[in-house]
C-alpha positions in Angstrom: 125.3 -4.6 187.5 121.7 -4.7 188.7 120.7 -5.9 192.1 117.4 -7.1 193.4 115.7 -6.8 196.8 112.7 -8.2 198.4 110.0 -6.8 200.7 107.3 -8.7 202.4 104.5 -7.2 204.6 101.1 -8.1 206.0 98.3 -6.2 204.3 97.0 -5.1 207.7 99.8 -2.6 207.8 97.8 -0.7 205.2 95.0 0.1 207.7 94.7 3.7 208.8 94.4 4.3 212.5 96.4 4.8 215.6 99.5 2.5 215.6 102.7 2.4 217.7 105.9 1.3 215.9 109.6 0.8 216.5 112.1 1.0 213.7 115.2 -1.2 214.3 118.0 0.4 212.2 121.4 -1.2 211.7 124.5 0.2 210.0 127.4 -2.2 210.3 127.9 -2.7 214.0 125.7 0.3 215.1 122.1 -0.2 216.1 119.5 2.5 216.6 115.8 2.3 217.6 113.2 4.9 216.7 109.8 4.9 218.4 106.9 6.5 216.7 103.1 6.6 216.3 100.5 7.3 213.8 97.9 10.0 214.5 98.7 13.6 213.6 99.1 16.3 216.1 97.6 19.0 213.9 94.7 17.2 212.1 92.3 14.3 212.5 94.4 12.1 210.2 95.9 8.8 211.4 97.9 7.1 208.7 98.9 3.5 208.3 102.4 2.3 209.3 103.0 1.5 205.6 102.4 5.2 204.7 104.7 6.3 207.5 107.6 4.2 206.0 107.7 6.4 202.9 107.2 9.6 204.8 109.9 8.9 207.3 112.5 8.2 204.7 111.6 11.0 202.2 114.7 13.1 201.9 113.4 15.8 199.5 113.9 19.4 200.8 110.1 19.9 200.7 109.4 16.6 202.6 107.0 16.6 205.5 106.7 14.0 208.3 110.3 12.7 207.8 111.3 12.8 211.5 113.3 9.5 211.3 115.2 10.8 208.3 116.1 14.0 210.1 117.3 12.0 213.1 119.5 9.8 211.0 121.0 12.8 209.3 121.6 14.4 212.8 123.7 11.4 213.8 125.4 11.1 210.4 123.9 7.8 209.5 123.5 7.1 205.8 120.1 5.4 205.3 121.2 3.7 202.0 123.8 1.9 204.0 121.4 0.6 206.7 119.0 -2.2 207.1 115.5 -1.4 208.5 113.0 -3.4 210.3 109.7 -2.1 211.7 107.6 -3.6 214.5 104.1 -2.1 214.3 101.6 -2.6 217.0 97.9 -2.0 216.2 95.7 -0.6 215.1 95.2 0.5 218.7 92.3 2.7 217.7 90.6 3.4 214.4 91.0 6.8 212.7 88.5 9.3 214.2 85.9 11.3 212.4 86.7 14.7 213.9 89.7 16.4 215.5 87.8 16.7 218.8 87.5 12.9 218.9 91.0 12.5 217.5 92.9 14.5 220.2 92.2 12.3 223.3 93.0 9.1 221.4 96.2 10.7 220.0 97.2 11.6 223.5 96.7 8.0 224.8 98.9 6.7 222.0 101.4 9.5 222.6 101.8 8.4 226.2 102.5 4.9 225.0 105.0 6.2 222.5 106.9 8.1 225.2 106.8 5.3 227.7 108.1 2.8 225.1 111.0 5.1 224.1 111.9 5.4 227.8 111.5 1.6 228.4 113.7 0.7 225.4 116.4 3.1 226.5 116.2 1.6 230.0 116.7 -1.8 228.4 120.0 -0.5 227.0 119.0 0.4 223.4 120.2 3.6 221.6 116.8 5.3 221.0 116.9 8.3 218.7 114.4 11.1 218.5 112.2 13.0 220.9 109.0 11.7 222.4 107.0 14.5 223.9 105.8 15.0 227.4 105.7 12.1 229.8 102.3 11.0 230.9 101.4 7.7 232.6 100.2 5.4 229.8 96.9 3.4 230.0 97.7 0.3 232.1 96.0 -2.3 229.9 97.4 -0.9 226.7 100.8 -0.6 228.2 100.7 -4.3 229.2 99.9 -5.2 225.6 102.7 -3.0 224.3 105.2 -4.7 226.6 103.9 -8.1 225.6 104.7 -7.3 221.9 108.1 -5.8 222.6 109.5 -7.9 225.4 111.0 -10.7 223.2 112.1 -8.7 220.2 113.7 -6.0 222.3 114.9 -7.9 225.4 117.1 -6.1 227.8 120.7 -5.6 226.6 123.7 -6.2 228.7 124.4 -2.8 230.2 127.7 -2.3 232.0 
């Protein structure tokens, strides 16, 4: 028997640039969050969140950029048995012309990524993955990130 599924998204998610995102992954009663960003560490590329969706869940042996998929395998979660929702914040910055211009912007977004992963863990969520070195995020941008995440990811009851 065939099944059908639906996907809806805002076309803005196709814009390349520096984005911050949170995957909300549920498998039965289990819930995991994965925090990520666009903006490569080794090149001047800054993909769209929509592009990252496919890269993250590419399970081919030759796949690159599939950090979320690797984390799910590490904790023995079967992606085909999960529901996925992504909250994307951005674009925070546009894609940069050169790697020299890219690096400082990448680092600003990287600091937001690490701070958000820590914040969500402090709120009681099971955050998977690693999030680089901890640097104090830009105050104004951090305030905006908190504004976008405070309702969707309210503090959990932690015993």
